[in-house]
N, C-alpha and C positions, 0 to 999 in steps of 0.2 A: 426548524426553527429556534431549535438551546442554540444554533452558532448565529443567527442575529439578530439574537436576544443579547447573548454575549458582547454581539460588539456594541449593540446599544448603551451598555454600561460601560462599557470602556469608555467611550464618549462623556457622557453624561452624567456618570458617579454612582454610586447606589443608592441615590436620593429618588430617582425614577422606578427604580424596582420597589422598593420599599411604598410607593405611591396605590402602584398597582394592588387593589387585592387588603386593602389596609382597613381596620375597620371605622365605621362610617363615626363614631365619636373623637376622631382626630389623637394625636399623639400627648399622650401624657393628659388626658381629659380627665381634670378632676371633676364628681361630682359629690355636690353636699348634700349629704344624706339629712335625717330629720331627728339624729343624735348628734352632729354637727360635726362627724369621722369623713376623713376625707377618701372616697371611692374612686379607683382609678381602674379603665378600659382594659380589657385583655392585652398585652402584647402582641401584636399583629405580626406573621413572617410570611417573609417570600423567598421562592426556592426559584434560581433557573439553572441547568431546564424548565422548564413546566412541567407541572407535573403531568406524569406519563407521554413524556415527550419521547418522541422516538428515531434512531439514526444520528442519533447526539456523535458528533466527532470524539474519540477517542481523548483528544488532548484539550477537550474542551474545559474550561475551568469552572468549576461549580462554586456557584455564591449561594449566601445564607444572609439574609438582613433582617432585624428587627425590629420596630417599630414603638414605639410607648413602652420600653421594656431593651431588656438585653439580654442574650446568648446564655446559659449555661452550658451546654452541649450540644454539637453537631454530628454527626457520624454517614457516614456514605458507605454502605458495606454490598456487595454483592457475594454471589455464590461461592466464588473463587477465589476474591479478591476485594480489598477496602481500600480506600483512599482517604491518607491524613491530609492534615489542614492545618491554616493559621486561623487566629481569632484575632480581631484588630484589639491595639490598647482598650478602647471604651466599651469593647465586647457586644458592638452591634454589628457587626462584619465576621464573617467566617469566609474563606476561600481555599477551594483543595489545591493539593499539588498529587505532580506526579501526572501519570495518564492511568486512564483504565483501558481494561480489557474489551476487544474485539466483540460481539455478537452477543451482550452478557448484558444484564440487568441488574439495577442498583437501585436501593433504595435511600433516601434521605430522612433522617430522623432528628430533627431539629425540637429543643426544649428550653425555652423563653419564657424569661418574671417580668413582670411589672414592675412598678414603683412599690405596692401594696404588699410583693411577694408572692402574689399569685402565680403558680407554673401555668403554662400552656404547652402541647406538646402537637408539633407539625410533621405529618409525615405525606413525603411524595416520592414517585418512582419517575425514572427513566431508562432507558434501554439506549445501547451505542451500534452504531454500524458496525456489520456482519464484516467480516474477511473475506476473503477469495483465495487467498494464502497466506504464509507465516513465513517467517524467515529467524533465522538462529545463529548464535555464534559457532562458526566450526571450531576456529583456534584462537587461544587468548594467551598471549607470552609477555612478559615471562611466566612460566608455571614452575611449579617445583619438581617434577619428574623431568623437565628440562635443562633447567639452571642454577635449580637449588629458590633458597630462599634471598641469598646476596650476591648481586650484580654490581657491576662495573659500572662506574659513572658516566659510560656512554651508553647503558643498554637502552632500545627504545621499548614502549610499550606497542602491542601489534596484535592487532582485532583483526579477522578474516571470516566473511560472511560467509553463509551456505546459499544467497539467494543476491543477485543484482540489487545493490541498491538506489534507487532515482533521489527519494529526497533526500540527502544527504546533511540537510541542514536538521532535519529535524530527528536524525538518528545524532547527529555529531552534539547538539547543545544537551542530547541526554547519555552524552560517556564524560563520566566526572570523574576527575582525578585528585585526590584530597593528599595532600604530605605535611611533615610533621618542622619544614621549613618552605617561606612562602618559594617560588619556583614559577616562573615567566618561559609557557610552551604554547606546543600546539599541536592540532592533529592534520593530517597529511592524508589525500585521499590518493594512490597509486593504480588504481581502478575501481571498478565499480562494486567490487567485493571486498577490499583490500586498502584500510585506513591505520595511520602508523599516528604514535607521538610521540615528539620530542623535546626537549626545552633548547632554549635559546642557545645556553653553553651546558658543558656535561653538566651532570646533576650533583649537589653538593654532597659531599661525604655524609655518610651514615645520615644519609635524608630515609623516613619510613616513608612508602608510599601506598594508598591504598587504592584501586581502580573501582569504580562503581557503575555498570554498565546498566541504567535504568531502561531497559529497550521492551517492557512485557508491554505491549497495546501501541509499541510509537509507531506510526505508518514509516516505511519505507518506499513506499511508492503506492502507485494506482490498485487499490484493495490488497497490501502488501502493510501487512504488520506484524509487529516483534511476539516472538513466542515467550517468551522467557527472560528475567534480568539472571545479570553474571556479577560476581565480584570476586576479584584476588586481590592480594596487597603482600609486598617486598621488600625490602631492605635495600639501599645503597651502603656498598662496602666501603672502605680505605679506596682513594685517592691512586690510581695506579696507572702510569700514561708511557707508556712504552713508545719510542724513536728509533728509527733506524734508515740510515740511508745507503742505496747501493752504490756512491759513490764513496763513501769513506769506509762499508763493509762491515759496519760498528751496531747493535741495539744499546740504548740506552734505559734503564726501566729506573722511572724514580716515582718513587711512593710519598703523599702526602706532601711533595714538594722537593724531594731528598733522593739523590739517586741509592741504588742497591746494589744492582749489579751493570757490570759493563760485558758483551757477549757479543764474540766474535761470530762475523755472518758471511754466508754464501748467499748472493741472490740468484735472478733469474740470468743466465748468461746472452738473454738475444739473439739476435741476426732473425730467426723468425720471432711475429709480433708474441704469439701466444706465449715465448719462454721470454719474456720481460715480465719481472716482476711488477703490479700494477703500483702505483705511487698514489696516496692518499690517507685518510684516516677509515682503517678497518677495526674492527670489532673480532675482540674474541668469540665465535660464535657455538663453538665445541673444544671438549678437549678429550681426547683419544687416544688411549693408551695404547692399540694396536690398528690401525690404519693401510689398505691394500690400495697403493696408484697406480693406474695405469696412463700409457702414454696419450693424452687429450686429441682426438679425433684420428687415430691411426688405430688399426685390427691385428691381430695375429698376425704374424707373415709377412708384413710390409714393415719396409724399413723404417729402423726409430721406434718401431713398438717396444714399450717395455711395461711387465707388473712386477711387481715388488711389493716387500711387507714394513713399515717401515715403522717405527717406535715413538711414542710420547708426543705425539701433532695438537696442536691449534691449531683449528682451523679460521682462516681471515676471511675466505671468503667464497661465492657460490662457483666459482671457474678455477677451484682446484688448486687453492694454492692454502698456505698451510705454514707454519713454524713447528719444524721439527725435526730430530734428533737424525746428521747424515754421517756416521763414523768413515765416510770414502771420502768425504770432504775436509776432512780436518783441516789438510795443509794450505786449504784457500781460504780457509774463513778468517774474514779480516783483512784477507789482500785481494781477491778478484769474485767475479761473478762466476761457477759455472751450473748452477742448479737450471729445472726446465723449468725454472718461477717461483718454486716457494724459496721459503727462507730456511737455510739451512746451518744448523749450530751443532755444536756436541754433544752426543749423549749425556755428560754430563748437566751442560745447562740445558738442555732438552727436559730432563729430570726437574730441574729446578722454576723452569720457567711453566710446564705442566702443573706444578703442584702449589705454583706463587699467583697464577692466573684466574679470577672471575671470568664467567660470562659477561660478556659486555665492557670487559675492559678497552680501552684505544690502543690500536698499534699503529702508527705511524708511521708510513715508508715514505721519503721523498729520492728525488734522483732519477727515476725512472723516467722513460718519457710516455707510458703508457699508462694511461690513468685511469681509477678504480670508477668504475660507473654507479651512480646511487643505488641502481637497483640491483648490483652486483654486490649479493648478499646481505650485506647492515650497515650497506654503504651512506647511512641516512647523514653522517654528518660531511659529504663531499657536496651535498647543495648548504649555501649560506642562508641566512636567515629569511631575505626576500624570495630567493626561489622556493623556498620550505614552506611560503605562505601561502605562494600562489593558489595551491594546490589545498588548500583549508577552505573549508567552507564560513564556518564565523568565528576563522583568524585570531588570534591568539590572546591567554588568556594568562590571567597569575590563579595558579592550582588553590584548590581549596583548603583549610586549614582542618588536619586528620585531628 
């Protein structure tokens, strides 16, 4: 019943709400007393959902209106949560923001005052629809443990849920991105449990970012509701973009538009498809002082099998590609491709690169016939903006101010 009333209010305005249950003396009716002083009827207050309504949707807007006076205060309180709201400029209307918890009871208390200063209080209650099951965020990146608080200009925001989400629109519109500089961006669903955010272009350097997942009570599907809210905040660092070519065998590192390092490299030798370094916009995914590498798809005892310990590595994909120290191939670096797919650099350059790379820094490789897939690691920038938007439920938006 509360949902149907909500729809009628949106169509006809709050006037109809105020007329129902208002005092019979009419709005602002003044009665002349025996001593000539004007007396006013009590302010009348109406609330939607109606008193003692049940099975109210968790995302229903609570509407409060005063007739013959103004609202001094409105509170909507439950045992575990309260709903904030906004008062209109003329203080005659109030509407809630956010979502209520499922299977919860709430009490609405509205205090109004008429023109003569008389205060009246109205108290109503309602209960929300019950949840069959709940969902929560299983992983939210970037986080402090994995990436630190400062990340590169290519860093996506990545959310993984513990349950499949059917109502993507409801969930996505409750994911708020706030930034210190305006940024145009969009969420992108990779599957029913995974949604990521990236800007249209790389983040502006030194942007502060806050992600607010207002999911408590949000509908994720039939009988499925969010269990809790989550927030993270991080900062975009300096702009550092590394570009390399498997044809010229060099990496060029540019920071804030200026070249800071030229690094000879050796890329994948090819021959077999898996031994090509992928071309595309990679992101630095991890920085590892020591990595044990094994031959992909080849077990011990088979021809071509290897297992080796490699130092000062920066991971750039999920298919086993790193920028790493390779003292055994220094003579080929800058001249030819001899690796099994990684980007080999000298020990000294590897130390410099790992020390000067942030998680999320773009590392762009060209020249190889093997293309980086958008789902290989953090290959988000492999999709152009139009392709990225195809998998967004509410399309793009400019971030809210931090």
